[in-house]
C-alpha positions as CSV (number, residue, x, y, z in Angstrom):
1,X,8.9,10.2,-7.3
2,X,10.8,12.4,-4.9
3,X,12.4,9.9,-3.0
4,X,13.5,7.9,-5.7
5,X,15.2,10.9,-7.2
6,X,16.8,11.7,-3.8
7,X,17.7,7.9,-3.7
8,X,19.1,8.3,-7.8
9,X,21.0,11.3,-6.7
10,X,22.4,9.8,-3.9
11,X,24.0,6.8,-6.3
12,X,21.6,4.2,-5.4
13,X,19.9,1.8,-8.3
14,X,16.3,2.5,-7.7
15,X,13.4,0.7,-9.5
16,X,9.5,1.8,-8.7
17,X,7.4,-1.0,-8.8
18,X,3.7,0.1,-9.8
19,X,0.6,-1.5,-10.9
20,X,-0.3,-2.3,-14.6
21,X,-2.9,-0.6,-16.4
22,X,-4.9,0.0,-19.4
23,X,-2.5,1.6,-22.1
24,X,0.0,1.7,-19.5
25,X,4.0,0.8,-20.5
26,X,5.2,-2.2,-18.9
27,X,8.7,-0.5,-18.6
28,X,9.4,3.0,-18.4
29,X,13.0,4.7,-17.2
30,X,12.1,8.1,-15.8
31,X,14.1,11.4,-16.2
32,X,15.2,11.0,-12.8
33,X,17.4,7.9,-13.4
34,X,15.0,5.3,-12.1
35,X,13.4,2.6,-13.4
36,X,9.7,2.2,-13.5
37,X,7.9,-1.3,-13.7
38,X,4.0,-2.2,-13.5
39,X,3.3,-5.4,-12.7
40,X,-0.1,-7.5,-13.5
41,X,-2.2,-7.8,-10.2
42,X,-5.8,-8.9,-10.0
43,X,-7.0,-6.0,-8.0
44,X,-10.9,-7.0,-8.2
45,X,-13.0,-7.2,-5.1
46,X,-14.3,-10.4,-6.6
47,X,-10.7,-11.6,-6.2
48,X,-11.8,-12.9,-2.6
49,X,-14.1,-15.6,-4.3
50,X,-10.7,-17.7,-5.7
51,X,-11.0,-20.1,-6.7
52,X,-14.7,-20.2,-7.8
53,X,-15.1,-19.7,-11.8
54,X,-15.4,-16.6,-13.2
55,X,-19.1,-16.9,-13.9
56,X,-19.7,-17.5,-9.7
57,X,-17.8,-14.5,-9.0
58,X,-19.9,-12.0,-11.1
59,X,-23.0,-13.4,-9.5
60,X,-22.0,-13.4,-5.9
61,X,-21.1,-9.7,-6.6
62,X,-24.1,-8.8,-8.1
63,X,-26.1,-10.7,-5.2
64,X,-24.2,-8.5,-3.0
65,X,-24.9,-5.0,-5.1
66,X,-21.4,-4.1,-6.5
67,X,-19.6,-3.9,-10.0
68,X,-18.0,-7.5,-10.5
69,X,-15.3,-5.4,-12.2
70,X,-14.7,-3.0,-9.3
71,X,-11.5,-2.8,-7.7
72,X,-13.0,-1.3,-4.6
73,X,-16.2,-0.1,-3.1
74,X,-17.9,3.1,-3.6
75,X,-17.7,5.6,-0.6
76,X,-21.2,6.8,0.9
77,X,-23.8,5.5,3.1
78,X,-26.0,2.2,2.1
79,X,-29.7,3.1,2.3
80,X,-32.8,1.3,2.8
81,X,-32.5,-2.7,2.6
82,X,-28.8,-2.5,1.0
83,X,-27.8,-1.7,4.5
84,X,-27.8,-5.5,4.9
85,X,-25.8,-6.2,2.3
86,X,-23.4,-3.7,3.0
87,X,-21.0,-5.6,6.1
88,X,-20.7,-8.3,3.5
89,X,-19.6,-6.3,0.8
90,X,-17.1,-4.7,3.3
91,X,-16.0,-8.1,4.2
92,X,-15.5,-9.7,0.8
93,X,-13.4,-6.2,-0.1
94,X,-11.0,-6.8,3.2
95,X,-10.9,-10.7,2.3
96,X,-9.7,-9.7,-1.2
97,X,-6.7,-7.0,0.2
98,X,-5.5,-9.8,2.5
99,X,-5.7,-12.7,-0.3
100,X,-3.9,-10.2,-2.6
101,X,-0.9,-9.7,-0.6
102,X,0.4,-13.0,-1.7
103,X,0.3,-13.2,-5.4
104,X,1.4,-9.3,-4.8
105,X,4.8,-10.1,-3.0
106,X,5.3,-12.8,-5.5
107,X,5.1,-10.5,-8.0
108,X,7.3,-7.7,-6.2
109,X,10.1,-10.3,-5.4
110,X,10.5,-11.5,-9.2
111,X,10.4,-8.2,-10.4
112,X,13.6,-7.4,-8.3
113,X,15.0,-10.3,-7.0
114,X,18.3,-8.4,-6.2
115,X,16.9,-5.8,-4.2
116,X,18.8,-5.2,-0.8
117,X,15.9,-2.8,0.4
118,X,12.2,-2.1,-0.2
119,X,10.1,0.5,0.5
120,X,6.7,0.4,1.2
121,X,4.7,4.0,1.4
122,X,1.1,3.8,3.3
123,X,-0.5,0.5,4.9
124,X,-1.8,-1.3,1.8
125,X,1.8,-2.1,0.6
126,X,3.3,-2.9,3.9
127,X,2.6,-6.5,4.3
128,X,3.6,-7.2,0.8
129,X,7.1,-5.7,1.2
130,X,7.4,-7.3,4.5
131,X,6.6,-10.6,2.8
132,X,8.8,-10.0,-0.3
133,X,11.8,-9.3,2.1
134,X,11.4,-11.8,4.2
135,X,11.5,-14.2,1.4
136,X,14.6,-12.8,0.0
137,X,16.6,-11.9,3.0
138,X,16.4,-8.2,2.5
139,X,15.4,-5.8,4.4
140,X,12.5,-3.1,4.0
141,X,11.8,0.7,5.2
142,X,8.0,1.8,6.2
143,X,7.2,5.0,5.0
144,X,4.3,6.0,7.6
145,X,1.7,8.4,5.7
146,X,-0.8,8.5,8.0
147,X,-2.6,7.1,11.3
148,X,-4.5,4.5,9.1
149,X,-6.8,3.0,11.1
150,X,-8.1,6.4,12.5
151,X,-8.9,7.6,9.0
152,X,-11.0,7.2,5.9
153,X,-13.0,4.0,5.5
154,X,-11.1,2.1,8.5
155,X,-11.9,4.8,11.2
156,X,-15.7,3.4,10.6
157,X,-14.9,-0.2,10.6
158,X,-15.7,-1.9,14.1
159,X,-13.5,-1.3,17.3
160,X,-12.2,-5.1,17.4
161,X,-11.2,-5.2,13.6
162,X,-9.3,-1.7,14.0
163,X,-7.5,-3.1,16.9
164,X,-6.5,-5.9,14.8
165,X,-5.0,-3.7,12.3
166,X,-2.9,-2.0,14.8
167,X,-1.5,-5.2,16.5
168,X,-0.8,-6.4,13.0
169,X,0.8,-3.1,11.9
170,X,3.3,-2.9,14.7
171,X,4.7,-5.9,14.2
172,X,5.3,-5.0,10.7
173,X,6.8,-2.0,11.8
174,X,8.8,-3.8,14.4
175,X,10.3,-6.1,11.8
176,X,11.4,-3.1,9.7
177,X,15.1,-1.8,9.2
178,X,14.0,1.8,9.0
179,X,10.6,4.0,9.6
180,X,10.2,7.2,8.1
181,X,6.9,9.5,8.4
182,X,5.5,12.8,7.0
183,X,5.7,15.0,9.7
184,X,6.9,15.7,13.2
185,X,3.6,15.5,14.7
186,X,2.9,11.8,12.9
187,X,6.2,10.8,13.8
188,X,5.8,11.2,17.5
189,X,2.2,9.6,17.5
190,X,3.7,6.4,15.9
191,X,6.2,5.9,18.2
192,X,3.8,6.6,21.1
193,X,1.0,4.6,19.8
194,X,2.9,1.6,18.3
195,X,5.8,1.8,20.9
196,X,8.5,2.0,18.3
197,X,11.5,4.2,17.6
198,X,10.3,7.7,16.5
199,X,10.4,7.6,12.9
200,X,12.6,9.6,10.9
201,X,10.8,12.5,9.2
202,X,10.3,13.3,5.4
203,X,8.7,16.5,4.6
204,X,7.2,15.9,1.3
205,X,8.8,19.4,-0.1
206,X,10.3,21.3,-3.2
207,X,13.8,20.8,-4.0
208,X,15.8,23.1,-2.0
209,X,16.1,26.4,-3.1
210,X,18.9,29.1,-2.2
211,X,18.5,32.8,-2.7
212,X,21.4,33.1,-4.9
213,X,20.0,30.7,-7.3
214,X,18.0,32.2,-10.4
215,X,14.3,32.0,-11.1
216,X,13.2,29.4,-7.9
């Protein structure tokens, strides 16, 4: 939201593309002047089982021990016999993420067909904007929020899989028109780890205040 507000203030036309949810309007005009559009997307883990019919998808989900309507697997370590199913569940979740890129990129491109520049924050949206920008011969900027293969769930994945993700992320980074990062330390690490130009540091901080301004 702060990025969008700053861009609007600089004279750009900005549309934020979010994801649809129950009770949320499809379109909004934000106070900053940016537009917000929410895109319908099947985010369920069972989307990995396409084109199987819904009944078969629900059955497979129950066999693997997760809610058929879940959009992500719950955290925590499996116990007992469930440890045998846990790797399969994680593979299904990864497959769902990978198979979601195409429909998500189509939705993004359809919602913003005249965009000059796309912007992605974090790894999950990077392949989406890469695909959307390539199809429309536009450019994209990648905002690096973390060293993703060393954080959260990816850090617990096998080393070979993490290496594959790092190679793909590096290739997408090199296709970007620009890179930004959340701190100078992250920017240095990104440049060293991925062999790309050092990202521009964009601090997530409150609006600028000067001492002579009343009531900061």
